[in-house]
mmCIF file as Biopython writes it, N, C-alpha, C and O atoms, coordinates in Angstrom:
data_model
#
loop_
_atom_site.group_PDB
_atom_site.id
_atom_site.type_symbol
_atom_site.label_atom_id
_atom_site.label_alt_id
_atom_site.label_comp_id
_atom_site.label_asym_id
_atom_site.label_entity_id
_atom_site.label_seq_id
_atom_site.pdbx_PDB_ins_code
_atom_site.Cartn_x
_atom_site.Cartn_y
_atom_site.Cartn_z
_atom_site.occupancy
_atom_site.B_iso_or_equiv
_atom_site.auth_seq_id
_atom_site.auth_asym_id
_atom_site.pdbx_PDB_model_num
ATOM 1   N N  . MET A ? 1  ? 104.805 69.609  112.716 1.0 0.0 1  A 1 
ATOM 2   C CA . MET A ? 1  ? 103.789 70.473  113.279 1.0 0.0 1  A 1 
ATOM 3   C C  . MET A ? 1  ? 102.807 70.853  112.167 1.0 0.0 1  A 1 
ATOM 4   O O  . MET A ? 1  ? 103.212 71.274  111.083 1.0 0.0 1  A 1 
ATOM 5   N N  . GLN A ? 2  ? 101.544 70.701  112.448 1.0 0.0 2  A 1 
ATOM 6   C CA . GLN A ? 2  ? 100.514 71.058  111.482 1.0 0.0 2  A 1 
ATOM 7   C C  . GLN A ? 2  ? 100.374 72.575  111.405 1.0 0.0 2  A 1 
ATOM 8   O O  . GLN A ? 2  ? 100.470 73.270  112.417 1.0 0.0 2  A 1 
ATOM 9   N N  . THR A ? 3  ? 100.149 73.073  110.208 1.0 0.0 3  A 1 
ATOM 10  C CA . THR A ? 3  ? 99.947  74.494  109.997 1.0 0.0 3  A 1 
ATOM 11  C C  . THR A ? 3  ? 98.887  74.699  108.920 1.0 0.0 3  A 1 
ATOM 12  O O  . THR A ? 3  ? 98.803  73.912  107.978 1.0 0.0 3  A 1 
ATOM 13  N N  . PRO A ? 4  ? 98.080  75.745  109.050 1.0 0.0 4  A 1 
ATOM 14  C CA . PRO A ? 4  ? 97.076  76.020  108.035 1.0 0.0 4  A 1 
ATOM 15  C C  . PRO A ? 4  ? 97.619  76.834  106.859 1.0 0.0 4  A 1 
ATOM 16  O O  . PRO A ? 4  ? 96.888  77.118  105.911 1.0 0.0 4  A 1 
ATOM 17  N N  . CYS A ? 5  ? 98.879  77.204  106.917 1.0 0.0 5  A 1 
ATOM 18  C CA . CYS A ? 5  ? 99.463  78.056  105.885 1.0 0.0 5  A 1 
ATOM 19  C C  . CYS A ? 5  ? 99.431  77.359  104.527 1.0 0.0 5  A 1 
ATOM 20  O O  . CYS A ? 5  ? 99.822  76.199  104.399 1.0 0.0 5  A 1 
ATOM 21  N N  . ILE A ? 6  ? 98.959  78.089  103.515 1.0 0.0 6  A 1 
ATOM 22  C CA . ILE A ? 6  ? 98.964  77.573  102.140 1.0 0.0 6  A 1 
ATOM 23  C C  . ILE A ? 6  ? 99.806  78.468  101.236 1.0 0.0 6  A 1 
ATOM 24  O O  . ILE A ? 6  ? 99.681  78.415  100.012 1.0 0.0 6  A 1 
ATOM 25  N N  . ASN A ? 7  ? 100.661 79.289  101.839 1.0 0.0 7  A 1 
ATOM 26  C CA . ASN A ? 7  ? 101.564 80.194  101.119 1.0 0.0 7  A 1 
ATOM 27  C C  . ASN A ? 7  ? 100.829 81.217  100.261 1.0 0.0 7  A 1 
ATOM 28  O O  . ASN A ? 7  ? 101.309 81.612  99.198  1.0 0.0 7  A 1 
ATOM 29  N N  . VAL A ? 8  ? 99.672  81.634  100.730 1.0 0.0 8  A 1 
ATOM 30  C CA . VAL A ? 8  ? 98.940  82.753  100.130 1.0 0.0 8  A 1 
ATOM 31  C C  . VAL A ? 8  ? 98.828  83.779  101.251 1.0 0.0 8  A 1 
ATOM 32  O O  . VAL A ? 8  ? 97.795  83.889  101.911 1.0 0.0 8  A 1 
ATOM 33  N N  . CYS A ? 9  ? 99.892  84.516  101.452 1.0 0.0 9  A 1 
ATOM 34  C CA . CYS A ? 9  ? 100.006 85.404  102.605 1.0 0.0 9  A 1 
ATOM 35  C C  . CYS A ? 9  ? 99.619  86.828  102.229 1.0 0.0 9  A 1 
ATOM 36  O O  . CYS A ? 9  ? 100.439 87.610  101.747 1.0 0.0 9  A 1 
ATOM 37  N N  . SER A ? 10 ? 98.358  87.140  102.461 1.0 0.0 10 A 1 
ATOM 38  C CA . SER A ? 10 ? 97.848  88.469  102.175 1.0 0.0 10 A 1 
ATOM 39  C C  . SER A ? 10 ? 96.743  88.766  103.174 1.0 0.0 10 A 1 
ATOM 40  O O  . SER A ? 10 ? 95.775  88.013  103.277 1.0 0.0 10 A 1 
ATOM 41  N N  . MET A ? 11 ? 96.885  89.855  103.904 1.0 0.0 11 A 1 
ATOM 42  C CA . MET A ? 11 ? 95.914  90.189  104.936 1.0 0.0 11 A 1 
ATOM 43  C C  . MET A ? 11 ? 94.741  90.960  104.344 1.0 0.0 11 A 1 
ATOM 44  O O  . MET A ? 11 ? 94.925  91.893  103.562 1.0 0.0 11 A 1 
ATOM 45  N N  . ASP A ? 12 ? 93.541  90.558  104.726 1.0 0.0 12 A 1 
ATOM 46  C CA . ASP A ? 12 ? 92.325  91.249  104.312 1.0 0.0 12 A 1 
ATOM 47  C C  . ASP A ? 12 ? 92.097  92.403  105.279 1.0 0.0 12 A 1 
ATOM 48  O O  . ASP A ? 12 ? 91.851  92.165  106.461 1.0 0.0 12 A 1 
ATOM 49  N N  . PRO A ? 13 ? 92.172  93.646  104.811 1.0 0.0 13 A 1 
ATOM 50  C CA . PRO A ? 13 ? 92.027  94.781  105.727 1.0 0.0 13 A 1 
ATOM 51  C C  . PRO A ? 13 ? 90.637  94.866  106.353 1.0 0.0 13 A 1 
ATOM 52  O O  . PRO A ? 13 ? 90.489  95.434  107.435 1.0 0.0 13 A 1 
ATOM 53  N N  . ALA A ? 14 ? 89.634  94.324  105.708 1.0 0.0 14 A 1 
ATOM 54  C CA . ALA A ? 14 ? 88.276  94.384  106.240 1.0 0.0 14 A 1 
ATOM 55  C C  . ALA A ? 14 ? 88.087  93.450  107.432 1.0 0.0 14 A 1 
ATOM 56  O O  . ALA A ? 14 ? 87.363  93.786  108.369 1.0 0.0 14 A 1 
ATOM 57  N N  . THR A ? 15 ? 88.731  92.280  107.407 1.0 0.0 15 A 1 
ATOM 58  C CA . THR A ? 15 ? 88.538  91.295  108.471 1.0 0.0 15 A 1 
ATOM 59  C C  . THR A ? 15 ? 89.726  91.163  109.404 1.0 0.0 15 A 1 
ATOM 60  O O  . THR A ? 15 ? 89.567  90.753  110.554 1.0 0.0 15 A 1 
ATOM 61  N N  . GLY A ? 16 ? 90.920  91.504  108.924 1.0 0.0 16 A 1 
ATOM 62  C CA . GLY A ? 16 ? 92.134  91.297  109.702 1.0 0.0 16 A 1 
ATOM 63  C C  . GLY A ? 16 ? 92.644  89.873  109.621 1.0 0.0 16 A 1 
ATOM 64  O O  . GLY A ? 16 ? 93.569  89.509  110.348 1.0 0.0 16 A 1 
ATOM 65  N N  . PHE A ? 17 ? 92.053  89.047  108.740 1.0 0.0 17 A 1 
ATOM 66  C CA . PHE A ? 17 ? 92.451  87.654  108.573 1.0 0.0 17 A 1 
ATOM 67  C C  . PHE A ? 17 ? 93.296  87.503  107.321 1.0 0.0 17 A 1 
ATOM 68  O O  . PHE A ? 17 ? 93.110  88.219  106.337 1.0 0.0 17 A 1 
ATOM 69  N N  . CYS A ? 18 ? 94.232  86.554  107.375 1.0 0.0 18 A 1 
ATOM 70  C CA . CYS A ? 18 ? 94.993  86.190  106.184 1.0 0.0 18 A 1 
ATOM 71  C C  . CYS A ? 18 ? 94.026  85.549  105.191 1.0 0.0 18 A 1 
ATOM 72  O O  . CYS A ? 18 ? 93.230  84.688  105.568 1.0 0.0 18 A 1 
ATOM 73  N N  . MET A ? 19 ? 94.089  85.958  103.944 1.0 0.0 19 A 1 
ATOM 74  C CA . MET A ? 19 ? 93.187  85.410  102.938 1.0 0.0 19 A 1 
ATOM 75  C C  . MET A ? 19 ? 93.559  83.983  102.549 1.0 0.0 19 A 1 
ATOM 76  O O  . MET A ? 19 ? 92.768  83.299  101.901 1.0 0.0 19 A 1 
ATOM 77  N N  . GLY A ? 20 ? 94.733  83.528  102.927 1.0 0.0 20 A 1 
ATOM 78  C CA . GLY A ? 20 ? 95.142  82.159  102.640 1.0 0.0 20 A 1 
ATOM 79  C C  . GLY A ? 20 ? 94.752  81.184  103.738 1.0 0.0 20 A 1 
ATOM 80  O O  . GLY A ? 20 ? 94.186  80.126  103.463 1.0 0.0 20 A 1 
ATOM 81  N N  . CYS A ? 21 ? 95.055  81.540  104.984 1.0 0.0 21 A 1 
ATOM 82  C CA . CYS A ? 21 ? 94.841  80.591  106.084 1.0 0.0 21 A 1 
ATOM 83  C C  . CYS A ? 21 ? 93.753  81.004  107.063 1.0 0.0 21 A 1 
ATOM 84  O O  . CYS A ? 21 ? 93.242  80.158  107.797 1.0 0.0 21 A 1 
ATOM 85  N N  . GLY A ? 22 ? 93.387  82.273  107.096 1.0 0.0 22 A 1 
ATOM 86  C CA . GLY A ? 22 ? 92.334  82.725  107.994 1.0 0.0 22 A 1 
ATOM 87  C C  . GLY A ? 22 ? 92.807  83.204  109.353 1.0 0.0 22 A 1 
ATOM 88  O O  . GLY A ? 22 ? 91.993  83.607  110.184 1.0 0.0 22 A 1 
ATOM 89  N N  . ARG A ? 23 ? 94.124  83.165  109.596 1.0 0.0 23 A 1 
ATOM 90  C CA . ARG A ? 23 ? 94.628  83.604  110.895 1.0 0.0 23 A 1 
ATOM 91  C C  . ARG A ? 23 ? 94.862  85.109  110.920 1.0 0.0 23 A 1 
ATOM 92  O O  . ARG A ? 23 ? 95.016  85.750  109.880 1.0 0.0 23 A 1 
ATOM 93  N N  . THR A ? 24 ? 94.886  85.661  112.136 1.0 0.0 24 A 1 
ATOM 94  C CA . THR A ? 24 ? 95.278  87.054  112.320 1.0 0.0 24 A 1 
ATOM 95  C C  . THR A ? 24 ? 96.796  87.129  112.320 1.0 0.0 24 A 1 
ATOM 96  O O  . THR A ? 24 ? 97.469  86.103  112.426 1.0 0.0 24 A 1 
ATOM 97  N N  . ILE A ? 25 ? 97.329  88.310  112.205 1.0 0.0 25 A 1 
ATOM 98  C CA . ILE A ? 25 ? 98.787  88.477  112.218 1.0 0.0 25 A 1 
ATOM 99  C C  . ILE A ? 25 ? 99.357  88.020  113.568 1.0 0.0 25 A 1 
ATOM 100 O O  . ILE A ? 25 ? 100.460 87.475  113.622 1.0 0.0 25 A 1 
ATOM 101 N N  . GLN A ? 26 ? 98.609  88.242  114.655 1.0 0.0 26 A 1 
ATOM 102 C CA . GLN A ? 26 ? 99.062  87.805  115.976 1.0 0.0 26 A 1 
ATOM 103 C C  . GLN A ? 26 ? 99.085  86.279  116.056 1.0 0.0 26 A 1 
ATOM 104 O O  . GLN A ? 26 ? 100.006 85.700  116.633 1.0 0.0 26 A 1 
ATOM 105 N N  . GLU A ? 27 ? 98.081  85.634  115.483 1.0 0.0 27 A 1 
ATOM 106 C CA . GLU A ? 27 ? 98.040  84.172  115.490 1.0 0.0 27 A 1 
ATOM 107 C C  . GLU A ? 27 ? 99.151  83.575  114.640 1.0 0.0 27 A 1 
ATOM 108 O O  . GLU A ? 27 ? 99.743  82.559  115.004 1.0 0.0 27 A 1 
ATOM 109 N N  . ILE A ? 28 ? 99.429  84.203  113.518 1.0 0.0 28 A 1 
ATOM 110 C CA . ILE A ? 28 ? 100.527 83.730  112.671 1.0 0.0 28 A 1 
ATOM 111 C C  . ILE A ? 28 ? 101.845 83.851  113.422 1.0 0.0 28 A 1 
ATOM 112 O O  . ILE A ? 28 ? 102.648 82.917  113.428 1.0 0.0 28 A 1 
ATOM 113 N N  . GLY A ? 29 ? 102.068 84.995  114.053 1.0 0.0 29 A 1 
ATOM 114 C CA . GLY A ? 29 ? 103.309 85.228  114.785 1.0 0.0 29 A 1 
ATOM 115 C C  . GLY A ? 29 ? 103.484 84.320  115.988 1.0 0.0 29 A 1 
ATOM 116 O O  . GLY A ? 29 ? 104.608 83.949  116.326 1.0 0.0 29 A 1 
ATOM 117 N N  . GLY A ? 30 ? 102.399 83.961  116.630 1.0 0.0 30 A 1 
ATOM 118 C CA . GLY A ? 30 ? 102.483 83.134  117.831 1.0 0.0 30 A 1 
ATOM 119 C C  . GLY A ? 30 ? 102.350 81.645  117.591 1.0 0.0 30 A 1 
ATOM 120 O O  . GLY A ? 30 ? 102.447 80.858  118.533 1.0 0.0 30 A 1 
ATOM 121 N N  . TRP A ? 31 ? 102.127 81.241  116.340 1.0 0.0 31 A 1 
ATOM 122 C CA . TRP A ? 31 ? 101.820 79.848  116.011 1.0 0.0 31 A 1 
ATOM 123 C C  . TRP A ? 31 ? 102.820 78.856  116.602 1.0 0.0 31 A 1 
ATOM 124 O O  . TRP A ? 31 ? 102.415 77.844  117.174 1.0 0.0 31 A 1 
ATOM 125 N N  . MET A ? 32 ? 104.103 79.129  116.473 1.0 0.0 32 A 1 
ATOM 126 C CA . MET A ? 32 ? 105.137 78.196  116.938 1.0 0.0 32 A 1 
ATOM 127 C C  . MET A ? 32 ? 105.135 78.041  118.462 1.0 0.0 32 A 1 
ATOM 128 O O  . MET A ? 32 ? 105.564 77.006  118.973 1.0 0.0 32 A 1 
ATOM 129 N N  . SER A ? 33 ? 104.663 79.044  119.186 1.0 0.0 33 A 1 
ATOM 130 C CA . SER A ? 33 ? 104.664 78.966  120.643 1.0 0.0 33 A 1 
ATOM 131 C C  . SER A ? 33 ? 103.357 78.408  121.206 1.0 0.0 33 A 1 
ATOM 132 O O  . SER A ? 33 ? 103.268 78.163  122.409 1.0 0.0 33 A 1 
ATOM 133 N N  . TYR A ? 34 ? 102.347 78.205  120.367 1.0 0.0 34 A 1 
ATOM 134 C CA . TYR A ? 34 ? 101.068 77.665  120.832 1.0 0.0 34 A 1 
ATOM 135 C C  . TYR A ? 34 ? 101.213 76.185  121.177 1.0 0.0 34 A 1 
ATOM 136 O O  . TYR A ? 34 ? 102.016 75.468  120.581 1.0 0.0 34 A 1 
ATOM 137 N N  . SER A ? 35 ? 100.429 75.751  122.138 1.0 0.0 35 A 1 
ATOM 138 C CA . SER A ? 35 ? 100.385 74.325  122.465 1.0 0.0 35 A 1 
ATOM 139 C C  . SER A ? 35 ? 99.613  73.593  121.361 1.0 0.0 35 A 1 
ATOM 140 O O  . SER A ? 35 ? 98.935  74.220  120.547 1.0 0.0 35 A 1 
ATOM 141 N N  . ASP A ? 36 ? 99.725  72.272  121.346 1.0 0.0 36 A 1 
ATOM 142 C CA . ASP A ? 36 ? 98.969  71.485  120.369 1.0 0.0 36 A 1 
ATOM 143 C C  . ASP A ? 36 ? 97.470  71.748  120.508 1.0 0.0 36 A 1 
ATOM 144 O O  . ASP A ? 36 ? 96.758  71.826  119.506 1.0 0.0 36 A 1 
ATOM 145 N N  . ALA A ? 37 ? 96.993  71.884  121.739 1.0 0.0 37 A 1 
ATOM 146 C CA . ALA A ? 37 ? 95.570  72.146  121.978 1.0 0.0 37 A 1 
ATOM 147 C C  . ALA A ? 37 ? 95.161  73.509  121.431 1.0 0.0 37 A 1 
ATOM 148 O O  . ALA A ? 37 ? 94.091  73.643  120.837 1.0 0.0 37 A 1 
ATOM 149 N N  . GLU A ? 38 ? 96.008  74.526  121.627 1.0 0.0 38 A 1 
ATOM 150 C CA . GLU A ? 38 ? 95.700  75.858  121.106 1.0 0.0 38 A 1 
ATOM 151 C C  . GLU A ? 38 ? 95.670  75.858  119.578 1.0 0.0 38 A 1 
ATOM 152 O O  . GLU A ? 38 ? 94.791  76.466  118.967 1.0 0.0 38 A 1 
ATOM 153 N N  . ARG A ? 39 ? 96.632  75.174  118.968 1.0 0.0 39 A 1 
ATOM 154 C CA . ARG A ? 39 ? 96.636  75.100  117.504 1.0 0.0 39 A 1 
ATOM 155 C C  . ARG A ? 39 ? 95.413  74.343  116.993 1.0 0.0 39 A 1 
ATOM 156 O O  . ARG A ? 39 ? 94.816  74.747  115.995 1.0 0.0 39 A 1 
ATOM 157 N N  . ALA A ? 40 ? 95.034  73.265  117.650 1.0 0.0 40 A 1 
ATOM 158 C CA . ALA A ? 40 ? 93.856  72.489  117.242 1.0 0.0 40 A 1 
ATOM 159 C C  . ALA A ? 40 ? 92.583  73.326  117.360 1.0 0.0 40 A 1 
ATOM 160 O O  . ALA A ? 40 ? 91.724  73.281  116.481 1.0 0.0 40 A 1 
ATOM 161 N N  . ARG A ? 41 ? 92.465  74.084  118.439 1.0 0.0 41 A 1 
ATOM 162 C CA . ARG A ? 41 ? 91.290  74.947  118.627 1.0 0.0 41 A 1 
ATOM 163 C C  . ARG A ? 41 ? 91.198  75.962  117.504 1.0 0.0 41 A 1 
ATOM 164 O O  . ARG A ? 41 ? 90.125  76.191  116.945 1.0 0.0 41 A 1 
ATOM 165 N N  . LEU A ? 42 ? 92.325  76.566  117.179 1.0 0.0 42 A 1 
ATOM 166 C CA . LEU A ? 42 ? 92.346  77.569  116.124 1.0 0.0 42 A 1 
ATOM 167 C C  . LEU A ? 42 ? 92.073  76.944  114.757 1.0 0.0 42 A 1 
ATOM 168 O O  . LEU A ? 42 ? 91.336  77.510  113.951 1.0 0.0 42 A 1 
ATOM 169 N N  . MET A ? 43 ? 92.664  75.781  114.496 1.0 0.0 43 A 1 
ATOM 170 C CA . MET A ? 43 ? 92.433  75.092  113.218 1.0 0.0 43 A 1 
ATOM 171 C C  . MET A ? 43 ? 90.940  74.803  113.022 1.0 0.0 43 A 1 
ATOM 172 O O  . MET A ? 43 ? 90.449  74.802  111.893 1.0 0.0 43 A 1 
ATOM 173 N N  . ALA A ? 44 ? 90.229  74.559  114.113 1.0 0.0 44 A 1 
ATOM 174 C CA . ALA A ? 44 ? 88.799  74.245  114.028 1.0 0.0 44 A 1 
ATOM 175 C C  . ALA A ? 44 ? 87.954  75.452  113.601 1.0 0.0 44 A 1 
ATOM 176 O O  . ALA A ? 44 ? 86.903  75.276  112.986 1.0 0.0 44 A 1 
ATOM 177 N N  . VAL A ? 45 ? 88.399  76.673  113.919 1.0 0.0 45 A 1 
ATOM 178 C CA . VAL A ? 45 ? 87.600  77.853  113.577 1.0 0.0 45 A 1 
ATOM 179 C C  . VAL A ? 45 ? 88.000  78.493  112.247 1.0 0.0 45 A 1 
ATOM 180 O O  . VAL A ? 45 ? 87.256  79.313  111.709 1.0 0.0 45 A 1 
ATOM 181 N N  . LEU A ? 46 ? 89.161  78.127  111.717 1.0 0.0 46 A 1 
ATOM 182 C CA . LEU A ? 46 ? 89.645  78.782  110.491 1.0 0.0 46 A 1 
ATOM 183 C C  . LEU A ? 46 ? 88.732  78.583  109.281 1.0 0.0 46 A 1 
ATOM 184 O O  . LEU A ? 46 ? 88.525  79.541  108.537 1.0 0.0 46 A 1 
ATOM 185 N N  . PRO A ? 47 ? 88.175  77.396  109.043 1.0 0.0 47 A 1 
ATOM 186 C CA . PRO A ? 47 ? 87.295  77.261  107.870 1.0 0.0 47 A 1 
ATOM 187 C C  . PRO A ? 47 ? 86.115  78.232  107.893 1.0 0.0 47 A 1 
ATOM 188 O O  . PRO A ? 47 ? 85.738  78.773  106.854 1.0 0.0 47 A 1 
ATOM 189 N N  . ALA A ? 48 ? 85.540  78.452  109.051 1.0 0.0 48 A 1 
ATOM 190 C CA . ALA A ? 48 ? 84.415  79.383  109.149 1.0 0.0 48 A 1 
ATOM 191 C C  . ALA A ? 48 ? 84.872  80.819  108.889 1.0 0.0 48 A 1 
ATOM 192 O O  . ALA A ? 48 ? 84.146  81.601  108.276 1.0 0.0 48 A 1 
ATOM 193 N N  . ARG A ? 49 ? 86.056  81.160  109.348 1.0 0.0 49 A 1 
ATOM 194 C CA . ARG A ? 49 ? 86.581  82.507  109.084 1.0 0.0 49 A 1 
ATOM 195 C C  . ARG A ? 49 ? 86.761  82.738  107.586 1.0 0.0 49 A 1 
ATOM 196 O O  . ARG A ? 49 ? 86.393  83.786  107.056 1.0 0.0 49 A 1 
ATOM 197 N N  . LEU A ? 50 ? 87.326  81.752  106.925 1.0 0.0 50 A 1 
ATOM 198 C CA . LEU A ? 50 ? 87.572  81.897  105.492 1.0 0.0 50 A 1 
ATOM 199 C C  . LEU A ? 50 ? 86.277  81.908  104.700 1.0 0.0 50 A 1 
ATOM 200 O O  . LEU A ? 50 ? 86.165  82.622  103.703 1.0 0.0 50 A 1 
ATOM 201 N N  . PHE A ? 51 ? 85.306  81.132  105.128 1.0 0.0 51 A 1 
ATOM 202 C CA . PHE A ? 51 ? 84.043  81.033  104.409 1.0 0.0 51 A 1 
ATOM 203 C C  . PHE A ? 51 ? 83.145  82.221  104.722 1.0 0.0 51 A 1 
ATOM 204 O O  . PHE A ? 51 ? 82.542  82.798  103.817 1.0 0.0 51 A 1 
ATOM 205 N N  . ASP A ? 52 ? 83.049  82.594  106.010 1.0 0.0 52 A 1 
ATOM 206 C CA . ASP A ? 52 ? 82.083  83.605  106.438 1.0 0.0 52 A 1 
ATOM 207 C C  . ASP A ? 52 ? 82.633  85.020  106.512 1.0 0.0 52 A 1 
ATOM 208 O O  . ASP A ? 52 ? 81.876  85.979  106.358 1.0 0.0 52 A 1 
ATOM 209 N N  . GLY A ? 53 ? 83.930  85.173  106.744 1.0 0.0 53 A 1 
ATOM 210 C CA . GLY A ? 53 ? 84.501  86.493  107.015 1.0 0.0 53 A 1 
ATOM 211 C C  . GLY A ? 53 ? 84.126  87.571  106.028 1.0 0.0 53 A 1 
ATOM 212 O O  . GLY A ? 53 ? 83.348  88.455  106.387 1.0 0.0 53 A 1 
ATOM 213 N N  . PRO A ? 54 ? 84.627  87.557  104.807 1.0 0.0 54 A 1 
ATOM 214 C CA . PRO A ? 54 ? 84.336  88.631  103.867 1.0 0.0 54 A 1 
ATOM 215 C C  . PRO A ? 54 ? 82.867  88.700  103.482 1.0 0.0 54 A 1 
ATOM 216 O O  . PRO A ? 54 ? 82.335  89.797  103.311 1.0 0.0 54 A 1 
ATOM 217 N N  . ALA A ? 55 ? 82.194  87.562  103.341 1.0 0.0 55 A 1 
ATOM 218 C CA . ALA A ? 55 ? 80.786  87.567  102.947 1.0 0.0 55 A 1 
ATOM 219 C C  . ALA A ? 55 ? 79.931  88.222  104.023 1.0 0.0 55 A 1 
ATOM 220 O O  . ALA A ? 55 ? 79.018  88.991  103.719 1.0 0.0 55 A 1 
ATOM 221 N N  . GLN A ? 56 ? 80.232  87.912  105.289 1.0 0.0 56 A 1 
ATOM 222 C CA . GLN A ? 56 ? 79.475  88.527  106.364 1.0 0.0 56 A 1 
ATOM 223 C C  . GLN A ? 56 ? 79.703  90.032  106.380 1.0 0.0 56 A 1 
ATOM 224 O O  . GLN A ? 56 ? 78.758  90.803  106.547 1.0 0.0 56 A 1 
ATOM 225 N N  . ASN A ? 57 ? 80.941  90.450  106.209 1.0 0.0 57 A 1 
ATOM 226 C CA . ASN A ? 57 ? 81.226  91.875  106.207 1.0 0.0 57 A 1 
ATOM 227 C C  . ASN A ? 57 ? 80.518  92.566  105.060 1.0 0.0 57 A 1 
ATOM 228 O O  . ASN A ? 57 ? 79.970  93.654  105.241 1.0 0.0 57 A 1 
ATOM 229 N N  . ASP A ? 58 ? 80.517  91.950  103.868 1.0 0.0 58 A 1 
ATOM 230 C CA . ASP A ? 58 ? 79.839  92.539  102.725 1.0 0.0 58 A 1 
ATOM 231 C C  . ASP A ? 58 ? 78.353  92.653  102.984 1.0 0.0 58 A 1 
ATOM 232 O O  . ASP A ? 58 ? 77.757  93.683  102.667 1.0 0.0 58 A 1 
ATOM 233 N N  . SER A ? 59 ? 77.725  91.616  103.556 1.0 0.0 59 A 1 
ATOM 234 C CA . SER A ? 59 ? 76.293  91.656  103.782 1.0 0.0 59 A 1 
ATOM 235 C C  . SER A ? 59 ? 75.945  92.683  104.847 1.0 0.0 59 A 1 
ATOM 236 O O  . SER A ? 59 ? 74.905  93.336  104.763 1.0 0.0 59 A 1 
ATOM 237 N N  . ARG A ? 60 ? 76.809  92.832  105.854 1.0 0.0 60 A 1 
ATOM 238 C CA . ARG A ? 60 ? 76.559  93.853  106.863 1.0 0.0 60 A 1 
ATOM 239 C C  . ARG A ? 60 ? 76.640  95.235  106.237 1.0 0.0 60 A 1 
ATOM 240 O O  . ARG A ? 60 ? 75.819  96.100  106.541 1.0 0.0 60 A 1 
ATOM 241 N N  . GLN A ? 61 ? 77.608  95.452  105.378 1.0 0.0 61 A 1 
ATOM 242 C CA . GLN A ? 61 ? 77.727  96.753  104.728 1.0 0.0 61 A 1 
ATOM 243 C C  . GLN A ? 61 ? 76.515  97.016  103.856 1.0 0.0 61 A 1 
ATOM 244 O O  . GLN A ? 61 ? 75.992  98.131  103.853 1.0 0.0 61 A 1 
ATOM 245 N N  . ASP A ? 62 ? 76.050  96.001  103.106 1.0 0.0 62 A 1 
ATOM 246 C CA . ASP A ? 62 ? 74.869  96.163  102.267 1.0 0.0 62 A 1 
ATOM 247 C C  . ASP A ? 62 ? 73.646  96.495  103.130 1.0 0.0 62 A 1 
ATOM 248 O O  . ASP A ? 62 ? 72.856  97.374  102.788 1.0 0.0 62 A 1 
ATOM 249 N N  . THR A ? 63 ? 73.502  95.778  104.257 1.0 0.0 63 A 1 
ATOM 250 C CA . THR A ? 63 ? 72.375  96.026  105.143 1.0 0.0 63 A 1 
ATOM 251 C C  . THR A ? 63 ? 72.439  97.423  105.712 1.0 0.0 63 A 1 
ATOM 252 O O  . THR A ? 63 ? 71.431  98.128  105.763 1.0 0.0 63 A 1 
ATOM 253 N N  . ASN A ? 64 ? 73.639  97.833  106.146 1.0 0.0 64 A 1 
ATOM 254 C CA . ASN A ? 64 ? 73.794  99.177  106.691 1.0 0.0 64 A 1 
ATOM 255 C C  . ASN A ? 64 ? 73.507  100.237 105.645 1.0 0.0 64 A 1 
ATOM 256 O O  . ASN A ? 64 ? 72.904  101.265 105.955 1.0 0.0 64 A 1 
ATOM 257 N N  . ALA A ? 65 ? 73.929  100.002 104.415 1.0 0.0 65 A 1 
ATOM 258 C CA . ALA A ? 65 ? 73.682  100.970 103.339 1.0 0.0 65 A 1 
ATOM 259 C C  . ALA A ? 65 ? 72.186  101.090 103.084 1.0 0.0 65 A 1 
ATOM 260 O O  . ALA A ? 65 ? 71.686  102.192 102.858 1.0 0.0 65 A 1 
ATOM 261 N N  . ARG A ? 66 ? 71.460  99.963  103.118 1.0 0.0 66 A 1 
ATOM 262 C CA . ARG A ? 66 ? 70.016  100.016 102.875 1.0 0.0 66 A 1 
ATOM 263 C C  . ARG A ? 66 ? 69.304  100.749 104.011 1.0 0.0 66 A 1 
ATOM 264 O O  . ARG A ? 66 ? 68.337  101.472 103.771 1.0 0.0 66 A 1 
ATOM 265 N N  . HIS A ? 67 ? 69.779  100.566 105.249 1.0 0.0 67 A 1 
ATOM 266 C CA . HIS A ? 67 ? 69.153  101.218 106.386 1.0 0.0 67 A 1 
ATOM 267 C C  . HIS A ? 67 ? 69.490  102.705 106.434 1.0 0.0 67 A 1 
ATOM 268 O O  . HIS A ? 67 ? 68.720  103.507 106.962 1.0 0.0 67 A 1 
ATOM 269 N N  . SER A ? 68 ? 70.621  103.056 105.891 1.0 0.0 68 A 1 
ATOM 270 C CA . SER A ? 68 ? 71.047  104.463 105.907 1.0 0.0 68 A 1 
ATOM 271 C C  . SER A ? 68 ? 70.364  105.274 104.823 1.0 0.0 68 A 1 
ATOM 272 O O  . SER A ? 68 ? 70.202  106.487 104.958 1.0 0.0 68 A 1 
ATOM 273 N N  . ALA A ? 69 ? 69.966  104.614 103.754 1.0 0.0 69 A 1 
ATOM 274 C CA . ALA A ? 69 ? 69.392  105.320 102.608 1.0 0.0 69 A 1 
ATOM 275 C C  . ALA A ? 69 ? 67.986  105.798 102.856 1.0 0.0 69 A 1 
ATOM 276 O O  . ALA A ? 69 ? 67.377  106.409 101.978 1.0 0.0 69 A 1 
#
């Protein structure tokens, strides 16, 4: 069974995603019960989560800080 786990298991509190694989805690827990199609769908979105997640949150915070000032 394919898995995105790279044994870097640490949850990012800002995004709720694992910093190693990009999954949520619910997705990690349910991985074994997912169908092949569900796992494939999730595997397709994980790279964007890992690439965009924290950067998007940081830029939103910066934008909000500039608008609040």
